[in-house]
matplotlib code that plots the C-alpha trace (Angstrom):
import matplotlib.pyplot as plt

x = [1.5, -1.4, -4.6, -7.3, -11.0, -14.0, -15.2, -17.9, -16.2, -12.8, -10.1, -8.7, -5.6, -5.6, -3.2, -3.3, -4.3, -0.4, 0.0, -2.6, -0.8, -1.6, 2.0, 4.3, 7.7, 10.4, 13.2, 12.1, 14.1, 13.2, 13.2, 10.6, 8.7, 8.1, 7.4, 4.2, 2.3, -0.7, 1.2, 0.8, -2.9, -4.6, -5.8, -6.1, -5.4, -7.4, -4.2, -1.7, 1.5, 4.5, 7.4, 11.1, 12.5, 16.5, 17.6, 16.4, 13.7, 9.8, 6.9, 3.8, 0.3, -1.9, -5.4, -4.7, -2.0, 1.5, 4.7, 8.3, 10.2, 14.3, 15.3, 15.3, 11.8, 9.2, 5.7, 2.6, -0.6, -4.0, -6.8, -8.6, -6.0, -6.2, -2.8, -0.3, 3.2, 3.9, 7.4, 10.5, 14.3, 17.0, 15.3, 16.0, 12.6, 11.6, 7.9, 5.8, 2.1, 0.2, -3.7, -5.6, -5.7, -1.8, -1.4, -1.0, -4.5, -2.5, -0.7, -4.0, -5.4, -2.8, -2.7, -6.4, -5.9, -3.1, -4.1, -3.8, -0.3, 2.4, 5.8, 8.2, 12.0, 14.2, 17.7, 20.6, 20.7, 16.4, 17.6, 19.7, 17.6, 14.5, 16.4, 17.8, 14.0, 13.1, 15.9, 15.2, 11.3, 12.4, 14.9, 12.2, 9.5, 11.8, 12.2, 8.9, 9.9, 10.7, 8.2, 7.7, 7.4, 4.2, 4.4, 8.1, 7.3, 4.5, 6.4, 9.1, 6.8, 4.9, 8.2, 9.0, 5.3, 5.6, 9.1, 7.6, 4.6, 6.9, 8.9, 5.5, 4.6, 7.6, 6.0, 2.9, 2.6, 1.4, -2.1, -1.5, 0.5, -2.4, -4.6, -8.6, -9.1, -6.6, -8.0, -11.6, -10.3, -8.7, -11.9, -13.9, -11.5, -12.1, -16.0, -15.6, -13.7, -16.3, -19.6, -19.1, -21.3, -24.4, -23.4, -23.1, -24.3, -21.6, -24.3, -24.2, -20.8, -21.1, -23.8, -22.0, -18.8, -21.7, -20.4, -22.1, -21.9, -20.1, -17.6, -16.9, -16.4, -14.1, -11.8, -11.5, -11.0, -8.5, -6.4, -6.7, -7.6, -10.8, -14.6, -16.0, -18.4, -15.1, -13.6, -16.9, -17.2, -13.4, -13.9, -17.0, -15.5, -12.3, -14.6, -16.5, -13.0, -12.2, -15.7, -15.2, -11.9, -12.7, -16.2, -18.4, -21.4, -23.6, -22.8, -26.2, -25.6, -22.5, -24.2, -26.9, -23.9, -22.1, -25.7, -27.0, -30.2, -30.5, -28.4, -28.2, -26.9, -24.2, -23.1, -22.9, -20.8, -18.2, -17.9, -17.4, -14.8, -12.8, -13.3, -14.6, -17.4, -17.7, -17.8, -14.8, -12.9, -13.7, -12.4, -9.1, -8.1, -8.7, -6.8]
y = [-22.1, -22.8, -22.9, -25.6, -25.0, -27.5, -28.2, -31.3, -32.4, -33.3, -30.7, -28.3, -26.5, -22.9, -20.3, -17.7, -14.2, -13.0, -15.0, -12.9, -13.2, -17.0, -18.1, -19.3, -20.9, -21.9, -24.6, -27.2, -29.3, -32.1, -29.9, -27.3, -30.3, -31.8, -28.5, -28.4, -31.0, -30.6, -32.3, -35.4, -35.3, -36.6, -32.9, -31.6, -27.9, -25.6, -24.9, -26.7, -28.2, -29.0, -30.6, -31.5, -33.9, -33.5, -36.1, -37.9, -40.4, -39.5, -41.9, -40.6, -41.5, -40.2, -41.3, -44.0, -45.2, -45.5, -44.4, -44.5, -41.6, -42.0, -40.7, -37.1, -36.9, -34.3, -34.6, -32.9, -33.0, -31.5, -29.9, -32.9, -35.2, -36.4, -37.0, -36.9, -37.3, -40.6, -40.0, -37.9, -38.5, -36.0, -34.2, -31.1, -30.3, -27.2, -26.5, -24.6, -23.5, -21.7, -20.8, -21.5, -17.9, -17.9, -20.8, -20.2, -21.4, -24.1, -25.5, -25.7, -27.6, -30.0, -30.7, -31.6, -33.8, -35.8, -35.6, -37.6, -38.2, -39.9, -39.2, -39.3, -40.0, -37.8, -38.4, -35.9, -33.7, -33.3, -32.5, -29.7, -27.7, -28.1, -27.4, -24.1, -23.1, -23.6, -21.6, -18.6, -18.6, -18.8, -15.9, -13.9, -14.5, -13.0, -9.6, -8.3, -4.8, -4.9, -2.9, -5.9, -8.3, -10.1, -10.4, -11.6, -14.1, -15.4, -15.8, -17.6, -19.9, -20.4, -21.5, -23.8, -25.4, -26.1, -27.6, -30.0, -30.7, -31.4, -34.0, -35.9, -35.5, -37.6, -40.5, -39.9, -40.8, -38.0, -38.2, -38.8, -42.0, -43.4, -46.0, -45.3, -47.5, -45.6, -42.1, -43.5, -44.8, -41.5, -39.7, -42.0, -41.3, -37.5, -38.0, -40.1, -37.8, -34.9, -37.2, -39.9, -38.4, -38.5, -41.1, -44.8, -46.6, -47.3, -46.6, -43.0, -42.7, -44.6, -42.1, -39.3, -40.5, -41.4, -45.1, -48.4, -49.8, -53.2, -50.9, -48.5, -51.7, -53.7, -50.2, -49.8, -53.2, -53.6, -50.8, -51.3, -54.9, -54.0, -52.8, -49.6, -50.7, -51.5, -48.0, -46.3, -48.1, -47.7, -43.8, -43.7, -46.3, -43.7, -40.7, -42.9, -43.6, -39.8, -39.2, -42.0, -40.9, -37.1, -36.9, -38.3, -38.7, -41.9, -44.5, -44.0, -40.1, -40.6, -43.0, -40.5, -37.8, -40.2, -40.8, -43.6, -43.7, -47.4, -47.5, -51.5, -51.7, -49.0, -50.9, -54.1, -52.6, -50.9, -54.3, -56.4, -53.8, -53.3, -56.6, -54.9, -52.8, -49.0, -49.0, -51.2, -49.2, -45.8, -47.3, -49.2, -46.0, -43.6, -45.9]
z = [19.5, 17.4, 18.7, 18.6, 17.6, 16.9, 13.6, 13.0, 16.4, 14.9, 16.9, 14.3, 14.6, 13.3, 12.7, 15.9, 15.1, 15.0, 11.8, 10.2, 6.9, 6.5, 6.5, 9.0, 8.3, 11.0, 11.6, 14.2, 16.6, 18.8, 22.2, 20.2, 18.6, 22.2, 23.8, 21.8, 23.2, 21.1, 18.2, 20.0, 20.1, 17.0, 15.2, 11.8, 10.2, 8.4, 6.2, 4.3, 5.9, 3.9, 6.0, 5.1, 7.7, 7.2, 9.8, 12.8, 13.4, 13.5, 14.1, 13.2, 12.3, 9.4, 9.2, 11.5, 9.3, 11.4, 9.5, 10.7, 8.8, 9.4, 6.1, 4.6, 3.7, 2.5, 3.7, 2.8, 4.7, 3.6, 5.7, 5.8, 7.2, 11.0, 12.2, 15.2, 16.3, 18.4, 18.9, 17.7, 18.1, 17.4, 14.7, 12.4, 10.6, 8.6, 8.2, 6.1, 7.2, 4.4, 4.0, 0.6, 0.0, -0.4, -2.5, -6.1, -7.7, -10.0, -7.2, -5.2, -7.9, -8.2, -4.5, -4.5, -7.6, -5.8, -2.3, 0.3, 0.1, 1.8, 3.4, 0.4, 0.8, -1.1, -2.5, -1.6, -4.7, -4.0, -0.4, -1.0, -3.2, -0.8, 2.2, 0.4, -0.5, 3.4, 4.2, 1.9, 3.2, 6.6, 6.4, 4.1, 7.0, 9.6, 7.5, 8.5, 8.0, 4.1, 2.2, -0.1, 3.1, 2.3, -1.8, -1.7, 1.0, -0.8, -3.8, -2.2, -0.3, -3.4, -5.1, -2.3, -2.5, -6.4, -5.7, -3.0, -5.4, -8.3, -6.5, -5.6, -9.4, -10.4, -8.6, -10.6, -14.2, -16.6, -17.6, -21.0, -20.5, -18.4, -19.8, -20.4, -17.3, -15.1, -16.3, -15.1, -12.0, -11.2, -11.9, -9.8, -6.7, -7.3, -7.4, -4.5, -2.4, -2.9, -2.7, -0.6, 2.3, 0.0, -2.7, -1.7, -4.7, -7.8, -10.1, -8.9, -9.8, -13.1, -13.8, -13.1, -15.7, -18.2, -18.2, -17.1, -13.7, -14.9, -16.8, -13.8, -11.8, -14.6, -14.4, -10.8, -10.2, -12.8, -11.6, -7.9, -7.3, -5.6, -6.5, -6.5, -3.5, -1.8, -2.2, -1.2, 2.1, 2.8, 2.5, 4.6, 7.3, 7.7, 8.4, 10.7, 12.4, 12.5, 14.1, 16.8, 17.9, 18.0, 19.3, 21.8, 19.5, 19.7, 16.9, 15.7, 15.5, 13.6, 11.2, 10.4, 9.6, 7.2, 5.4, 7.1, 8.3, 8.9, 11.7, 11.7, 8.7, 9.4, 12.4, 10.6, 7.7, 10.2, 12.3, 8.7, 7.3, 10.6, 12.6, 15.5, 16.6, 16.3, 20.2, 20.5, 18.1, 20.2, 23.5, 22.1, 20.5, 23.5, 25.8]

ax = plt.figure().add_subplot(projection="3d")
ax.plot(x, y, z, "-o")
ax.set_aspect("equal")
plt.show()
């Protein structure tokens, strides 16, 4: 069982000391899944989490959005995502847990550029090769007495991670085929994920991209249908929800953590965006 630690008041599951190599691979049944009660409580990881669900049904929640997975599916969860299992039925599932240090730098860079990712259904042909890759990694993981144990395990797990990333990338258009509007929008979201705690004005992002605010808004709205301000607010509110759920800090303290010295303004923003007060959200989601 993985251990729970607290960082910024959001529970983080960490690999125990016996997984000192920073890699763990296993096949999971419904019984073993349900035996780990902590998976049913919202948390996030300090590692990368790759999943293949071969069969069965999983009801899961990722960053307060619920999914029902009932077909062969791959799933990647980054260290930043908050999630919990709600219900599992008759599942056969493989999981790979791997630390930053063990992932190939190119794969890590790709994951950072395309995350967060949603569950992705895969076809029979793709299922077969992902299953084979997981089985190989599982077998190698058990061969701890091999002289080249860690290097062979790292290589096989990176091949598996690369395979899963490539399947996700099939859903992403290559950068050379993107319009200028799309490239600018992608770059805006990259900056937003990095800077949302400190930069709240569209002008901050426009300046970083060396374009005008009006042109940035034109690009983002054309691609997403929403304004730059909308996306900034949504990212901040997501983080607010995480902190409200996972900490007992006062709303005023959470506002300060998120970069809002004007607490009444933050309170109004949360209510306008979610349709309920921050306190109501906290109480509703802890029932």
